[in-house]
C-alpha positions in Angstrom: 48.4 51.5 82.0 48.0 47.7 81.5 48.9 45.2 84.2 52.7 44.8 84.6 54.1 41.5 83.4 57.7 41.1 84.5 60.1 39.1 82.4 63.1 37.0 83.5 66.7 37.8 83.0 67.1 34.8 80.7 65.0 36.7 78.2 67.4 39.7 78.2 70.3 38.6 76.1 73.5 40.1 74.7 74.7 39.1 71.3 77.8 40.0 69.3 77.5 40.9 65.7 80.2 40.8 63.0 78.9 44.0 61.4 75.9 46.4 61.5 74.2 44.3 58.8 74.8 40.9 60.5 71.4 39.1 60.8 72.8 36.1 62.7 74.5 37.5 65.8 76.2 35.2 68.3 74.6 34.7 71.7 77.3 35.2 74.5 76.1 32.5 76.9 78.8 33.3 79.5 77.2 36.7 80.2 75.0 36.3 83.3 74.5 40.0 84.3 73.6 42.7 81.8 72.6 46.3 81.9 71.7 48.9 79.3 71.5 52.6 80.2 70.2 55.7 78.3 71.7 59.0 79.3 70.6 62.6 78.5 73.5 65.2 78.6 72.7 68.8 79.5 74.2 72.2 79.5 72.9 74.3 82.4 72.6 78.0 82.8 71.8 79.9 86.0 69.4 82.6 84.9 68.3 85.4 87.3 64.6 86.4 87.2 64.2 89.7 85.3 61.3 90.8 87.5 63.0 89.7 90.8 66.8 90.1 90.5 67.2 89.6 94.3 65.8 86.1 94.3 68.0 83.1 94.0 68.4 82.3 90.3 66.8 79.2 88.7 68.7 76.6 86.7 67.7 76.2 83.1 68.7 73.0 81.4 69.3 72.5 77.7 69.4 69.0 76.3 72.6 68.8 74.2 73.1 65.0 73.5 71.7 61.6 74.1 74.0 58.6 74.8 73.7 55.0 75.8 75.9 52.5 77.5 75.8 48.8 78.2 77.7 46.6 80.7 77.9 43.0 81.4 79.6 40.4 83.5 79.7 36.6 83.9 81.6 33.4 84.4 84.6 33.4 82.1 85.1 30.7 79.5 88.7 31.0 78.2 87.8 30.7 74.5 84.8 33.0 74.8 86.8 35.6 76.8 89.4 35.7 74.0 86.6 36.7 71.6 85.5 39.5 73.9 89.2 40.6 74.3 89.6 40.7 70.5 86.6 43.0 70.3 87.8 45.1 73.2 91.2 45.7 71.5 89.9 46.3 68.0 90.5 49.6 66.3 86.9 49.8 65.1 83.6 49.7 67.0 82.0 46.3 67.8 78.4 45.7 67.1 76.0 44.3 69.7 72.4 43.3 69.9 70.5 43.4 73.2 67.5 41.1 72.7 64.3 41.0 74.7 63.3 37.4 73.8 59.5 37.8 74.0 56.8 38.0 71.4 55.9 41.4 69.9 52.7 41.5 71.8 54.6 41.0 75.1 57.1 43.9 74.2 59.8 41.7 72.6 62.3 42.9 70.2 65.9 44.0 70.0 68.2 47.0 70.2 71.1 47.1 67.7 74.1 49.4 67.9 77.8 50.0 67.7 79.9 50.1 70.8 83.5 50.8 72.0 84.8 48.8 74.9 85.7 51.2 77.7 87.1 48.3 79.7 87.1 44.6 80.0 88.3 42.9 83.2 89.1 39.2 83.9 89.4 38.3 87.6 89.5 35.4 90.1 89.5 35.5 93.8 91.1 32.9 96.1 91.5 30.4 93.3 87.7 30.6 92.7 85.9 30.7 89.4 87.3 33.1 86.8 84.8 36.0 86.1 84.8 38.9 83.7 83.1 42.2 83.3 82.9 44.8 80.6 81.7 48.4 80.1 80.8 49.4 76.6 80.1 52.9 75.3 77.4 53.3 72.6 78.5 54.8 69.3 75.7 56.6 67.5 72.0 55.7 67.8 70.7 52.5 69.4 68.0 51.3 67.0 64.9 49.4 68.4 63.2 46.7 66.2 60.0 45.1 67.5 59.9 41.3 67.4 58.2 39.9 64.3 
């Protein structure tokens, strides 16, 4: 494997899209913490060994689905939060792009996909800065496109 070259969080960006075909998504500057997660879902069966029925059975796992989720949080801007709230309460999925802002040779590119907001939260503690967080559930595949 080649030498690891870490990249900074400023190069991992979340953008909102108006549609799946939107080629000019909007960078959500108020997002400061972001996460993307890939999940494999399994069905399990406990299967006894035919040649040794007295042994403890072994688990067998069957991959049944793949899913992805993304979450983010940040410092709330009142106008920007209203845009997120509109997406969170929409009756249709929202489209996002998660950008790795690096050259192709450095592994840059983007993931594009549809999401449903599972939750969106606005909070402030002790009269401090208003913050927000959101959890989004991927809808369908998450397509990767290498940087050009």
